[in-house]
N, C-alpha and C positions, 0 to 999 in steps of 0.2 A: 648800691646794693651789691653789685657784682664784686667790688673790691672788698666789701664786708665778708662775703662768702669765701673769697680767696684768702683773706686773713684768717678766717676760722679754719679753713683747710690747712693752712700753714701751722696754725696753733695745734691742730690735731696731729699733724705729722711730727712736730717737735715733741709733743707729749708721748706719742707712740714710740719714737726713737729713744727718748730718755727712759721710758719704762722698760724697754727691751734691752737697754744697755746693761753690761755686767755690774753687779753690786746692787745697792739700793736705788730706788727711782730718783731720789733727790728732790729738792724743793722746786726746781723748774718743772719737772714732770708733774708733780702734785699740783702746782699752781695752774699749769695748762689744763690738766684734766678737770680740776674744780671749775675753772672758768668755762670750759666747754660744757660740762654737765649742767651748770647753772643757766647757760644761755640756750641750751638745746630746746627745752620746752617752749619758752616764749618765741623763739625764732621759727620753730617748725609750725607752731600754731598761732602765728602772729595775727591773722584776721579774727581768731576767736578770743584771744587774750587782750590785745592792745586796742581797746575801744577808745581810749583816750591817751593823750600824751602824759597824763598825770599818773599813770600806773607804773611808776618807777620802782615799785616794790618788787617787780620781776627782775630787777638788776641787783638786789641785795646779795644773793648767793654768788653770782658771778663776780661781784666786787671783792669777795673774800679771795677768790682765785687771783684776781688782778693784784690785790695787796700782797699775796704770797709771792707772785712773780716779781713785784716791785722790791720786796724784801730780799729776794735772792739776788737781784741785780744790784741793789744797794750794798749788800754785803761784799760783793765782788769789787764794786767801785771803791769802797772804803779801803779794802786791802791794797788796791793799786795806787790811789791818789786821794788822800784825806782832804786836801785843800779843794780839789775839784768836787768832791762829794759834798762838802759843806757849802760851797758856792751854789751847787745845783739845788740843795735843800733850801737855801735862802731864796733862790729864784722861784722855786715852786711855791714856797710860802707866800711870797709877794704876789704871784699869779693867783693863788687861791683867795687872798684877801681882796685883790682887785675884782675878781669874778664875783665874790660874795657881795661886794659893795655895788657892783653893777646890777645885780639881781635883787637887791634889797627892796626896791619899790614893787617888784612883781610879787614878792613873797610876804608883803606886809600884812595881807589878810586874804581870806578865801575869795573875795570878790575880785581883787586885782589879779590873783593867780588864774582864776577861771576866765577873766577878760583876756589875759595874754594868751591863754590856751585857745579861746575862740578866734582870736585874731590870727593865730598861727595855723589853725585848722578850720577855716570857715565852712568847709563842707562836711564837717564831722558833727553828726547830731548829738553825740555824747558830750562834746565840748559845750554845745549850747545848752544841753540839759543841765550839766554841772553849773554853768553860769546862772541858769534860772534858779537852781537850788540855793546857790550862794546869795542871790538877790532876795529870795524868799526868806532866808535866815536873817537877812539884814532889814527886812520889812519894806523893801523897795518893790512893791507889788506891780506897778506899771512896767518897770524894767524886767522883772521876772516874767511877766506875761509875754513881753516881746521876745525874750530869749526862748521861752518854751514854744512860742509860735514858730520861731525860726527852726527849732529842732523838728517840729512835726511837719514843716514844709519839706525838710530834707528827707525825713523818714516817717511817713504818715502812720505806720502801725506802732510807733513808739508810745505805748500806753502810759508809761511813767510820765512822759512829757505832757500828754493830754491831762493826766491827773494834776500835774504841777500847774498847768494853765488854769484848770478849775480852781485850784487853791489861790492862784494869783488874782483871778477875777473876784473870788469871794473876799479876799483881803482888801480889794478896792470897793467893796460894798455892792458889787454887781453879781447877779446870778449868772452862773456859767451858761454861756450861749450855746 
């Protein structure tokens, strides 16, 4: 966490220095500023926003800034050494393909994605609630009931999980207890 904040401070310093430099700000300053602006709200309000690991939508705007920075660096690298730039591109593509192949099982459906999320964050009630919803959608009512029970054990006032538990019990032909 501390290294992340140090990295953000360095990024802010680079953006500020580039913006204040004579002439136009340039792509590095714009990329740094966009990345910082996109990360500011989710980072500052982390406990309110990131209830689950699956809320990656908060990273879409910062990704634009990161892409902008990458493009600026790429342009400089191509000017200096085209062979190295092409080699780096091929290495990154291979890494992306390998990463996608490794995560394919996790992303095959909502159930497997939420199962991985609950394993990664066993004390997160939102992870178990999401798993319960995925199981409800798949008609796996006993599994959904267990997931919702786990969520309410962690956070008893989580009304949505109590509701989901009732739906899971009803799906099993049992009256909610």
